[in-house]
C-alpha positions in Angstrom: -6.7 1.8 16.7 -3.9 0.0 18.9 -0.4 0.7 17.2 2.7 -0.7 18.7 6.4 0.2 17.9 9.2 -2.0 18.9 11.5 0.8 19.7 15.4 1.4 20.3 15.6 5.3 21.3 19.4 5.1 20.5 18.4 4.1 16.8 18.1 6.7 14.4 15.5 5.1 12.1 13.6 4.1 15.1 13.2 7.6 16.4 12.3 8.8 12.8 9.5 6.0 12.9 8.0 7.2 15.9 8.1 10.7 15.0 6.3 9.8 11.7 3.5 8.1 13.6 3.0 11.0 16.0 3.0 13.4 13.0 0.1 11.2 12.0 -1.6 11.8 15.2 -0.7 8.4 16.7 0.5 7.7 20.0 1.9 4.1 19.9 2.3 1.8 22.7 6.1 2.0 23.0 8.1 -1.3 23.7 11.7 -0.7 24.5 12.7 -4.3 23.2 15.9 -4.2 24.5 14.6 -3.6 28.1 11.5 -5.8 27.3 12.4 -8.4 24.9 9.3 -10.4 23.2 9.3 -13.9 24.0 9.8 -16.2 20.9 5.9 -16.8 20.7 5.4 -12.9 20.1 8.3 -12.9 17.6 6.8 -15.8 15.7 3.4 -13.9 15.4 5.5 -10.6 14.3 7.5 -12.4 11.7 4.2 -14.3 10.3 2.7 -10.6 10.0 5.8 -9.3 8.3 5.9 -12.3 5.9 9.4 -13.3 6.7 11.4 -15.8 8.4 13.3 -15.3 11.9 16.5 -15.0 10.0 15.3 -12.1 7.7 14.6 -10.3 10.9 18.1 -10.7 12.3 20.9 -8.0 12.1 23.5 -10.0 10.7 26.1 -7.5 11.4 25.9 -7.7 15.4 28.6 -9.5 17.2 26.2 -11.8 18.8 25.1 -13.1 15.2 28.5 -14.6 14.4 29.5 -15.6 18.2 26.3 -17.6 18.5 26.8 -19.3 15.0 23.2 -18.2 13.6 24.6 -18.2 10.1 24.2 -21.9 10.1 21.7 -22.9 7.6 20.5 -25.8 9.7 19.1 -23.9 12.4 15.5 -24.1 12.6 13.1 -21.2 13.0 12.2 -22.1 16.6 16.0 -21.9 17.5 16.2 -18.6 15.6 13.4 -17.1 17.2 14.6 -18.1 20.8 17.9 -16.6 19.9 16.1 -13.2 19.2 14.4 -13.2 22.3 17.4 -14.2 24.4 19.7 -11.6 22.5 17.2 -8.6 21.4 20.0 -6.6 19.9 19.8 -9.0 17.0 16.4 -7.8 16.3 15.9 -5.5 13.3 14.1 -2.2 14.0 12.0 -0.5 14.4 8.9 -3.0 14.0 5.4 -1.1 14.2 2.3 -3.6 14.7 -1.3 -2.2 14.0 -4.5 -4.3 13.5 -2.9 -7.8 12.8 -0.1 -6.4 10.4 3.3 -5.5 10.6 5.9 -3.3 8.9 9.7 -2.5 9.4 10.3 1.0 9.5 13.2 0.7 7.2 12.7 3.6 5.4 10.4 5.0 8.3 7.4 5.9 5.5 7.0 2.0 5.1 4.8 1.9 8.3 2.4 4.2 7.0 1.2 1.2 4.8 -0.2 -0.8 7.3 -2.1 1.9 9.0 -5.7 2.6 8.2 -6.3 5.6 6.0 
């Protein structure tokens, strides 16, 4: 079972989610997405697994969101995905991916739903 976490070590929810995975006996592949941002195609796969659009994956309170005008409703999905890749601080976190499924760790226990029983 391959489990990947898109992790920000400075984020308490991300640290809690990583700890929860380890409590379950899982040592995930850790992607520090601020250092290694996922590309737009990877983000498209993740949003599809989450069942949401790119805008729902964005942190709307970050200053880049306002500065880049990402609240404009006419922006298409590809433009938003590219913005997320170029400005990874905008990505909501943490994201856990396992066996073609993904979950946001908000709250951290939500990621347990995608893990095999």
